[in-house]
Residue, then its C-alpha position, 0 to 999 in steps of 0.5 A: x476951127x472948132x468942132x460940131x461938138x466943140x460949139x455945140x459945148x461953148x454954146x451950153x456954157x453961153x448959156x449957162x452963165x446967162x441963165x446964172x449971171x442974169x438971175x443970182x440975185x433975184x428976189x424970191x419967195x416960195x411964192x414966186x419960184x414957179x413963176x421965176x423957174x418960166x421966166x428964168x426957162x424962157x429967157x434961156x430958151x431964145x438964144x439960138x440953138x438952145x432946145x430945153x431948159x428945166x429950173x427945178x427952184x426948191x421951195x423948200x430951202x428958199x421958206x428956210x433961207x427966207x428973211x423977215x422979208x419974205x424973200x430971199x436972194x436966189x443963188x445957185x443952192x435954191x435950183x438944178x437946172x437941166x439945158x438941151x442944146x442941139x448945134x448941127x447933128x450934136x445934141x449937148x445935155x447939161x446940168x448944174x447940181x449942187x455938189x459940195x456946197x457949189x452949184x457945178x455946171x457939167x456937161x451930163x451928154x454930147x452925141 
């Protein structure tokens, strides 16, 4: 049987996979970024054990990458995410940031 710490980390990984793969490719513009941030956070917070999600879409980077149609497809390079998962008595904090051109999802803290 996995420990509570292992299960909490697994839950965090599931939520990150869901967030990234559910929303990657979504058409987004600088104007629609705030509503997409809220939708992404709200959707993932519905999942069990997820206490909070913060999504920050870089509107300046979107504006620089926007095509002639006024939007770009959402990828990890345009967003930073923080998440808090609680399982039993364990709190896991995670983050996704760009590192060396890759959207790296990582554990920040396990309490």
